N, C-alpha and C positions, 0 to 999 in steps of 0.2 A: 537210582536212575535220576542222571542230570536233562537239563530242560531238552537238550539238543538229541538226547537218544529216547525220551518221551515222544517228541512230535514227530521224531523219524518212526518209531514203531508204532505210533497211532494210525500215520498214512500207510504205512505198509501192511496194515491188519495184523501186527505180532500184539503180544501183551504188554500192555504197558501197568504201571503202579496207579495212574488214576487218567482222569480226562485233562487235555490239555487246557491252556488258555494263552488266548490271543487277546490283549486289550484293544485292538485296533489301533486307528492312526488317529487321534482325536484333531480338531481343526485347531489351529492356531490361538485362537481364541477361547481356547477351552482350556489352556494349561494354567493360565493364573489361578483360576477357581479352584482348579486340583489340586497345584499345591498347596494352595492356601487350606485347603480341608484338609491335607494328607500329611502338613508339615514337610514337603518336601522342595527341594533347589530345582534339581533336574529331571528331565524326561526316564532317563536311565534310573536314577533311582526310585522314583514312584513304580517304574515297571519291575523292579527289584522286589520292592516291599510288597506289591500285590501278587508275587509269583508270576509274572509272566514269562510265558516258554517261547516267545517267537520273538524275531526280530526282521523288521521288512528293510533291506538295506539294497535300494535300487540303484545302479549307477545311471539312470537316466538323470534323475532329480537331483544331482549335486550340482553346485551350482559348473564347476570346470568341467562338466562332461561334455561339452561341444564345444570347439574354440575354432568356430569359421572365423577365418582372417578378415571379414568384411564385418563381423559382429550379428549375422543374422542365426538365429535359434535354427536346432533341429528340425521342426516343422513351423516355422515361420516364413510364411509365405508372402509376409506385407501388408497382409490383411487382420483387422482386429474382430475376433467374432463376438456379435452382440447379441445371435440368438440360433438355435437351432436349424431355424428354416432358413436361415442366411444364405444366401447363393454363395457357394465356395468360388476360387479360383478358379475350377477346371468345369464348371458349370455349363458352358458353351461349347464344350470340348466334344466334338464327333468323331473323330481321327485318331488310331491308335499311335501315329505318327507323331502328333502334336504332344502326345505323351513324354516323347524321348527328349525333347527339347526344353521339358519343365527344369528348374533349377531342384533338383531332388539333393538331400543332403548327402553329405559323402563321408564315410567311414573312416575316413584317415583323419578326421577333426576330431575323434573320439580319445578322452582321456580318462582312465579310471584311477587315477593316483588317489584321490580322496575317498574311494569308493573301497578300495582295496584295504588301506588303512583304517576303516572304520570296520572292515570285516575282521580284519587281524587282530581287533583290540574288543570283538564283541563278547570273548566269554565262552561258556560253555550252555549257548543257547542257541536256536534252531534258526538257522540264517536263510531266510528267503530272500531272493536277489532274481539279478539276469533284468534286461529291457524290459519297462513295461509292456512294449509290445501290443500297445492300443491302435492295431491296424484297423480295425472295422470304423474307431472312430475318427482315425485321419483319414481314411479313404472317405467318410462320411462330411468331414469337413471340407475336404478338397471340392468335392461337388456340391456341397448343401444337402440337407438330411432329404427331402423331397425330391431331390435331383437325382441322390443318389439312388433311390428306391425307383425312380420311373426310368432311369439309365438302365437298371438289371434287365430291364425288358427290351428299350429300343436301342440299347448300344453296350449290348453285353459285352462286346470287345473292346470296348475303349473301358468299361468298370474291371474288365482284366487285367488290363496294361496297368493301368494305376495301382491296383491291389498286388501286382507283381512286384512294383518299385518299391511300393511301402513295405511290402513283406520282404523282399530280397533284402533292403535295409537293416532291417531288424534281423534278420538272419544272420549277416555277416558282422553287425555289432555285437549280435550274442556270442558267436563262433570266437570271436578275439576276445571277448570278456570272461567265456569259460575257459580258455586256454588261460588266461593269465591267474583266476580266481582260484580255478581246481579245488583242493578239498575244501576251502574255506567258504563255499556254497553249499547247503544241503538240499533245496529247493527251488526251480525254476518257478517263481512267482509272477504271471502275467496277467493282464485285465483286457476283457471286453464286454461292455455291457451289451447284451443282446436281447434284453426284455424291457418291456413298459411293466405297470402294475397289474397288466392283465391280460398281456400275450407278447409273443415274439414281435421285436421291430420292424423283420422281414419275415416273408412264409418260408416253411421249412424248404421248399423246393428252392428258392433263392439261397438258402442258408447251405445247402449241401452243393450248390455249385461255386459260391463264390467265398465263402468262409470256410466251409470245413477242410479243402484241402490243404489248403498253407496251415490251418490251424494244427493239422495231423502233422504236419512238417516242424510245427515246432516243438511239439509233445514228444515226438521223435528225438528232435535235437537235444532236448533235455535228458532224456534217458539215454542217449548216446554218450553223454558226458557224464553219467551216474546218478544223475539229481531226480528226486522228484518232481513231479507235473502239479502246480497247483493254480487252478482257473479261479479270477476273480468275474464273477459275471451278475450284475446285479438284475432284478427285475423277475418277470415269470416266464422261468426259461423251461418249464417242466416239458413240454414238447422234445426238447431236444437233449437232454440228459442221457438218455439212452446213446445218442450218438456220441456224446462228449467222453461218456464212458467206454465204448466202442474204438475212441480216438487214443486212448490209455491217460486220459488225465486220474491222476491218483487222489488227486482232494478238491472239492468245489466250495468255492466262497462265493458271497457271504451268506447266501440261503435268506433273501428278501420275506420274513416270514408274513408279512402281509399281503403279499403278491400272490397273485392265484395260483393254487397249485403248489406253492411253496412252503407251505405248513410243514413241522416238523413230524405229524403224523401222515400225511400223504408222501413227504421225501422218502420215511422208514417203510412205509408200504410197498413202497415201488422200486425203491433202488439201494436198500441198507444191504450191509453185505458186499455191494459191487463196488462202492466208492468212501474214499473217507470226506467226513463233512466239517468245515469251519465257519462259524458264526451262527445264526440262528434266534439269537436273544433281540427282539423287536426292537427297532429305534424311532420309528413312525407313531408309538403310542406308549408300550409298556415304558422304556427306560426314559421316557418323557413323562409323564403323567400317573405312572404305578407309585407305590409303596414300596420300600426295600422289603420286605415280606413279599409283594407280588412278583417283584424281581427272584427272589432267591425261590420261590415256588417254581415260577416259570423256569429257570436253569436247574432245577429239579429234574422239571417234567423231561426238557427237550433232553437232556442228559440219559432218560430212562428210555426215551424212543430211540434217540440217533447213536447213543452208546455203544460200543466202547471205540469205535473210531469217530471220535468227535474232538473237537477244539471248539471250546465256548470262546464263543467273540460275538460283538455286537454285529447285528443285520445290515449295516453299512458302518463300515470301519471309520469314517470321519465324523465322529461324535462330535456333535454341536454344544455351544454352553447353556443349550434347554435342558440337557440331560444333568439332574443333582448329582453331585459327587457321592452322595450316600447311596443311591442306585448304582451306581458306577463300581464303589464298592461291595455292594449285597450280588451284583453277578459276578466278581471276580472271588468272592468267600466261597459263593456256593459252587462254583465251578472247580473249586479244587480240594473242597471238602471231601 
């Protein structure tokens, strides 16, 4: 069974020869130390050496993905974000009509050439792709976090209008990309961090009103093109995992292990058999401060709890240089043993 077949089967709930492995997407500063430790020169060489089954190949993150003739980025509105609480360019917007005049991104400026070339040369690994579609964060930045939460109550029609414009762009971008990518893609992998360390960022009622309707459209879009739907959502999102399952999410990532009610035992008790899991190996303490033996023991415990529908991976994909390479290696070895 090759990696592409393995991950597809795990997510579909079909028999596989072992648990899956995704090493995540280590921070750029982590790669030099990893290459020194493993004796590798390229990211792909290291992934193949450790048995990584998945490649995240997102069209949104290629340098030529968006070619605005004025040089403006996809969601670049001329404001540098310095904090989550910073007021966004639509912070004072109180009329949905004002939303229409905003300089929204144009799907005609999209280019997929580099992404398609990478997909076609990926080999027999699982290809997670599609636009990152982080609409929750884009809308949050357009208002500013506090303004966004407040306007859900005071100006819901404005929040809905902005959400529709952001999501409408992503939906069209994905339609165009999926049309040309075809079977080069296996799963639509998209991300919106709905939780903090302790709870949801917005309440479940607001989640149902402003987030879930478009979310359902995106998972349906993936399935309409024959792709599995993989969601990245950091934080304590236990309260809405049932909703995400009902919305036909096939696989949940990254299982922030130390966030409230996101530990493997709780997830297994409440959701095992209803969804595949990817992640769960703690990056907040274990991978940073534990020993390789500690890491191997935890991977085995998580596998016993969440397997066989499990892709072992860090509980946040952007591993930092403070994770010892020996722990990185121990995670990979225990995943595929």
